[in-house]
Every structure is written in C-alpha cells, then in structure tokens.
BAFIGU-949163 format. One record per atom (N, C-alpha, C): x, y, z; residue in one letter; residue number from 1. Coordinates in nm, 4 decimals. Example, Ala and Ser with C-alpha at 12.3 -4.5 7.8 and 13.67 -1.06 7.14 Angstrom:
<rs>
<r <1.3190, -0.5690, 0.7800>, 'A', 1>
<r <1.2300, -0.4500, 0.7800>, 'A', 1>
<r <1.3200, -0.3300, 0.7800>, 'A', 1>
<r <1.2850, -0.2250, 0.7080>, 'S', 2>
<r <1.3670, -0.1060, 0.7140>, 'S', 2>
<r <1.2900, 0.0030, 0.7870>, 'S', 2>
</rs>
This chain:
<rs>
<r <-1.1830, 0.8945, 1.7348>, 'M', 1>
<r <-1.0809, 0.8160, 1.6697>, 'M', 1>
<r <-0.9455, 0.8572, 1.7294>, 'M', 1>
<r <-0.8662, 0.7601, 1.7653>, 'S', 2>
<r <-0.7336, 0.7887, 1.8208>, 'S', 2>
<r <-0.6351, 0.8221, 1.7083>, 'S', 2>
<r <-0.5199, 0.8746, 1.7481>, 'Q', 3>
<r <-0.4159, 0.9065, 1.6510>, 'Q', 3>
<r <-0.3719, 0.7813, 1.5752>, 'Q', 3>
<r <-0.3623, 0.6692, 1.6459>, 'T', 4>
<r <-0.3230, 0.5431, 1.5826>, 'T', 4>
<r <-0.4258, 0.5009, 1.4789>, 'T', 4>
<r <-0.5534, 0.5130, 1.5121>, 'Q', 5>
<r <-0.6594, 0.4763, 1.4184>, 'Q', 5>
<r <-0.6567, 0.5665, 1.2955>, 'Q', 5>
<r <-0.6309, 0.6940, 1.3170>, 'I', 6>
<r <-0.6233, 0.7879, 1.2045>, 'I', 6>
<r <-0.5054, 0.7512, 1.1142>, 'I', 6>
<r <-0.3908, 0.7235, 1.1764>, 'A', 7>
<r <-0.2723, 0.6853, 1.0980>, 'A', 7>
<r <-0.2984, 0.5575, 1.0198>, 'A', 7>
<r <-0.3622, 0.4589, 1.0822>, 'N', 8>
<r <-0.3935, 0.3338, 1.0132>, 'N', 8>
<r <-0.4911, 0.3567, 0.8983>, 'N', 8>
<r <-0.5854, 0.4463, 0.9178>, 'E', 9>
<r <-0.6821, 0.4781, 0.8124>, 'E', 9>
<r <-0.6098, 0.5381, 0.6914>, 'E', 9>
<r <-0.5188, 0.6302, 0.7175>, 'V', 10>
<r <-0.4426, 0.6940, 0.6100>, 'V', 10>
<r <-0.3561, 0.5905, 0.5376>, 'V', 10>
<r <-0.2864, 0.5072, 0.6131>, 'K', 11>
<r <-0.2012, 0.4041, 0.5530>, 'K', 11>
<r <-0.2838, 0.3078, 0.4685>, 'K', 11>
<r <-0.4017, 0.2699, 0.5197>, 'Y', 12>
<r <-0.4883, 0.1795, 0.4448>, 'Y', 12>
<r <-0.5319, 0.2432, 0.3132>, 'Y', 12>
<r <-0.5746, 0.3680, 0.3203>, 'R', 13>
<r <-0.6230, 0.4358, 0.1995>, 'R', 13>
<r <-0.5115, 0.4545, 0.0960>, 'R', 13>
<r <-0.3903, 0.4812, 0.1428>, 'M', 14>
<r <-0.2764, 0.4934, 0.0505>, 'M', 14>
<r <-0.2471, 0.3592, -0.0153>, 'M', 14>
<r <-0.2465, 0.2535, 0.0633>, 'A', 15>
<r <-0.2198, 0.1198, 0.0086>, 'A', 15>
<r <-0.3299, 0.0790, -0.0891>, 'A', 15>
<r <-0.4557, 0.1090, -0.0538>, 'Y', 16>
<r <-0.5680, 0.0742, -0.1402>, 'Y', 16>
<r <-0.5578, 0.1480, -0.2748>, 'Y', 16>
<r <-0.5247, 0.2766, -0.2699>, 'A', 17>
<r <-0.5097, 0.3548, -0.3935>, 'A', 17>
<r <-0.3968, 0.2991, -0.4791>, 'A', 17>
<r <-0.2873, 0.2618, -0.4144>, 'F', 18>
<r <-0.1735, 0.2044, -0.4861>, 'F', 18>
<r <-0.2130, 0.0728, -0.5534>, 'F', 18>
<r <-0.2852, -0.0119, -0.4805>, 'L', 19>
<r <-0.3296, -0.1397, -0.5367>, 'L', 19>
<r <-0.4243, -0.1180, -0.6547>, 'L', 19>
<r <-0.5156, -0.0214, -0.6420>, 'R', 20>
<r <-0.6090, 0.0080, -0.7521>, 'R', 20>
<r <-0.5326, 0.0549, -0.8768>, 'R', 20>
<r <-0.4285, 0.1342, -0.8537>, 'K', 21>
<r <-0.3489, 0.1832, -0.9663>, 'K', 21>
<r <-0.2754, 0.0677, -1.0348>, 'K', 21>
<r <-0.2179, -0.0216, -0.9549>, 'L', 22>
<r <-0.1504, -0.1389, -1.0118>, 'L', 22>
<r <-0.2491, -0.2224, -1.0930>, 'L', 22>
<r <-0.3689, -0.2398, -1.0397>, 'L', 23>
<r <-0.4715, -0.3171, -1.1092>, 'L', 23>
<r <-0.5111, -0.2487, -1.2403>, 'L', 23>
<r <-0.5320, -0.1188, -1.2350>, 'A', 24>
<r <-0.5716, -0.0432, -1.3548>, 'A', 24>
<r <-0.4646, -0.0482, -1.4626>, 'A', 24>
<r <-0.3385, -0.0527, -1.4226>, 'Q', 25>
<r <-0.2285, -0.0572, -1.5185>, 'Q', 25>
<r <-0.1999, -0.1993, -1.5670>, 'Q', 25>
<r <-0.2719, -0.2961, -1.5120>, 'G', 26>
<r <-0.2541, -0.4342, -1.5546>, 'G', 26>
<r <-0.1304, -0.5005, -1.4961>, 'G', 26>
<r <-0.0758, -0.4412, -1.3908>, 'L', 27>
<r <0.0456, -0.4965, -1.3304>, 'L', 27>
<r <0.0156, -0.6076, -1.2298>, 'L', 27>
<r <-0.1097, -0.6141, -1.1832>, 'I', 28>
<r <-0.1543, -0.7254, -1.0982>, 'I', 28>
<r <-0.2899, -0.7722, -1.1494>, 'I', 28>
<r <-0.3225, -0.8968, -1.1196>, 'T', 29>
<r <-0.4511, -0.9536, -1.1612>, 'T', 29>
<r <-0.5574, -0.9216, -1.0568>, 'T', 29>
<r <-0.6829, -0.9491, -1.0925>, 'D', 30>
<r <-0.7922, -0.9300, -0.9971>, 'D', 30>
<r <-0.7708, -1.0157, -0.8730>, 'D', 30>
<r <-0.7255, -1.1378, -0.8920>, 'A', 31>
<r <-0.7021, -1.2283, -0.7794>, 'A', 31>
<r <-0.5914, -1.1749, -0.6890>, 'A', 31>
<r <-0.4851, -1.1248, -0.7493>, 'E', 32>
<r <-0.3755, -1.0678, -0.6703>, 'E', 32>
<r <-0.4225, -0.9438, -0.5946>, 'E', 32>
<r <-0.5057, -0.8635, -0.6597>, 'F', 33>
<r <-0.5611, -0.7452, -0.5945>, 'F', 33>
<r <-0.6421, -0.7856, -0.4716>, 'F', 33>
<r <-0.7278, -0.8845, -0.4873>, 'E', 34>
<r <-0.8118, -0.9282, -0.3752>, 'E', 34>
<r <-0.7286, -0.9773, -0.2576>, 'E', 34>
<r <-0.6252, -1.0558, -0.2852>, 'V', 35>
<r <-0.5378, -1.1066, -0.1787>, 'V', 35>
<r <-0.4680, -0.9903, -0.1082>, 'V', 35>
<r <-0.4118, -0.8997, -0.1870>, 'A', 36>
<r <-0.3403, -0.7854, -0.1296>, 'A', 36>
<r <-0.4348, -0.6936, -0.0529>, 'A', 36>
<r <-0.5557, -0.6760, -0.1050>, 'H', 37>
<r <-0.6532, -0.5902, -0.0366>, 'H', 37>
<r <-0.6944, -0.6505, 0.0973>, 'H', 37>
<r <-0.7185, -0.7810, 0.0983>, 'R', 38>
<r <-0.7525, -0.8486, 0.2244>, 'R', 38>
<r <-0.6404, -0.8343, 0.3266>, 'R', 38>
<r <-0.5170, -0.8545, 0.2806>, 'Y', 39>
<r <-0.4014, -0.8425, 0.3698>, 'Y', 39>
<r <-0.3916, -0.6998, 0.4259>, 'Y', 39>
<r <-0.4092, -0.6013, 0.3385>, 'T', 40>
<r <-0.4008, -0.4616, 0.3799>, 'T', 40>
<r <-0.5090, -0.4282, 0.4820>, 'T', 40>
<r <-0.6309, -0.4717, 0.4564>, 'A', 41>
<r <-0.7407, -0.4456, 0.5492>, 'A', 41>
<r <-0.7158, -0.5141, 0.6834>, 'A', 41>
<r <-0.6624, -0.6348, 0.6790>, 'E', 42>
<r <-0.6335, -0.7080, 0.8022>, 'E', 42>
<r <-0.5217, -0.6397, 0.8809>, 'E', 42>
<r <-0.4232, -0.5917, 0.8112>, 'R', 43>
<r <-0.3081, -0.5292, 0.8774>, 'R', 43>
<r <-0.3447, -0.3958, 0.9423>, 'R', 43>
<r <-0.4167, -0.3104, 0.8702>, 'Y', 44>
<r <-0.4445, -0.1756, 0.9197>, 'Y', 44>
<r <-0.5792, -0.1624, 0.9910>, 'Y', 44>
<r <-0.6682, -0.2581, 0.9755>, 'K', 45>
<r <-0.7991, -0.2585, 1.0400>, 'K', 45>
<r <-0.8690, -0.1213, 1.0340>, 'K', 45>
<r <-0.8930, -0.0741, 0.9130>, 'P', 46>
<r <-0.9548, 0.0584, 0.8988>, 'P', 46>
<r <-1.1006, 0.0567, 0.9444>, 'P', 46>
<r <-1.1437, 0.1676, 1.0028>, 'L', 47>
<r <-1.2834, 0.1795, 1.0433>, 'L', 47>
<r <-1.3721, 0.2120, 0.9231>, 'L', 47>
<r <-1.3152, 0.2806, 0.8266>, 'L', 48>
<r <-1.3913, 0.3254, 0.7097>, 'L', 48>
<r <-1.3491, 0.2511, 0.5846>, 'L', 48>
<r <-1.3314, 0.1200, 0.5970>, 'K', 49>
<r <-1.2813, 0.0372, 0.4867>, 'K', 49>
<r <-1.3648, 0.0537, 0.3603>, 'K', 49>
<r <-1.2944, 0.0649, 0.2482>, 'A', 50>
<r <-1.3611, 0.0711, 0.1178>, 'A', 50>
<r <-1.4265, -0.0639, 0.0897>, 'A', 50>
<r <-1.5444, -0.0593, 0.0341>, 'V', 51>
<r <-1.6177, -0.1833, 0.0062>, 'V', 51>
<r <-1.5946, -0.2268, -0.1355>, 'V', 51>
</rs>
C-alpha cells in the first residue's frame, strides 16, 4: 500500500465514523447517510471499505 492509499484509508475511516455518529445522534437520515457514504467511498477509494 502506498502512502497515498494509507492516507486515503485513514481519511475514509474518519469520515465514515463521523457519518455513523451523525446518524446515531439523529442528525442525518438513513438516506442522507447512504448518499454521504457513497460520496466518501468514491472520493477516497478505500481498499478496505466498510461494508
């Protein structure tokens, strides 16, 4: 894994955790979470994407 891939993996995981927290707190809907998660995965292209 290159340094760029590692950085993207970390950024993706941070964004994913943040989105999960927003969802758990009721600040975003399931639909909004899905859209944001898709965008995040597309942007960072993680190798170990959460399913």
